[in-house]
N, C-alpha and C positions, 0 to 999 in steps of 0.2 A: 295568488296562489306560492308558496317558495317551494322553492327544492334545495335537499340536502345534496352538500355535498359531500364524497366518504373519501377522506385524506389517513394513510396510513406511512404511520413514521416507524423509521429503519433507521435505530442508529447500529456503525458493522465497529465492534472494536479494533483491534488490532492485536495483540499484545505477542509483542517474539521474549523472548529468554524472563520472563514474566515481569517485561519495561510493558506501561501503554505506547502503543508502535505512537497510533489515531484513536480519535474517532474523526465519524465522519458521518454523517446524516442525511439518511436516503426518502426526498418525501418525493410518493405519488399519491399521483392522485388522478380518479379517477375525466376525464375530459381535462386534461391537463399537462404539463411537462413530471416527462421525472426530470425531478434536479438530484442532485448531491453536492452537497457544503462539508467541504473543505479547508473553511474560513476558521486563521489563527488559527492556527499549529502550527509554523514554523516549516512547514513544509520548506523544501529545496527542489524537487517535482511533483509534478500529479502523480498521484499513491498510482499504481496498476492494477490494483483489487477495483478505481469507479467504472462499472460496467458498460460495452460496448451500445447499449443501449441507452443512456446520460442523453437527454436533448440543452438539459444546460448545468452548465456550473460553478461554482462559484470554487474560487481558488483568491480569495482579499487575501492582507495580512499576514500571506504567509510571506520566503521569504527565494522570490525566483529572479533573478539579477538578465535573463534572457530567455527566451523562445527561437529554437532551432529550430531547423528545414523539418516541416512535415513536422512538429513542434506535439500536436494533438491527433490527425490521422496516421500515425505511426506509433500510438497505442491502442488505435480500430478504432476513432470519435472521431466519427463520419457523423452522425445524427445530432454535432451540438446548432442549436440553434443561439445562448447564447455562451455568452463566454466572463466573467467579472473577474476580474486580474487584478482590483483597485487596492493602490496603496503596495506592493511589493516590489517592489529598489529593482523591477525593471526599470532596463537603462537599454537596452541590443535586444531588438527582431532580426529573423534573417525574412529578408524580402517574404518568400517561401516558407515563412510559417505557419499560415495556413494554407495551406495549398489539401489542395480532397476535400475540403470545409461549406458546402456547396449549400449549406441551409443553415446557413450560422447570416444572424439578420442583427446583431445586438452583439455590441462588444464593450468591453465599460474595462480603460487602462486608466482612470483613471487615478489619483495621486500618486503615479510613477515621475521617474525624472528619467526619460529618456532622451536616447544625447543619438542612438540612433537608428536607422534601419540597414541593416548589413543587404548586399547583394548578393 
């Protein structure tokens, strides 16, 4: 007996002054994780429009050289379970960047040139 998986893909287009700011893909799957894909948008930070209920965040391929103190929780992203920031030109992480992310189980920082974890 096969099960159907219900999936809804929502494209959020942010436009300011008639210019496309970014395209964010939000996928909602029944019995799965709430996922936000902001990859390859030349972003320099996590968009404030990312929902607080987000569980999986993909910021790969953007330009984010630093994760500062409480980098994710200051945006209210306390429910994150997986964060992908591959190839983001990341070179420094504050030692408390992931403070408050008690559900985080997977972190992918591959393809970066980390030189420092700051205290």
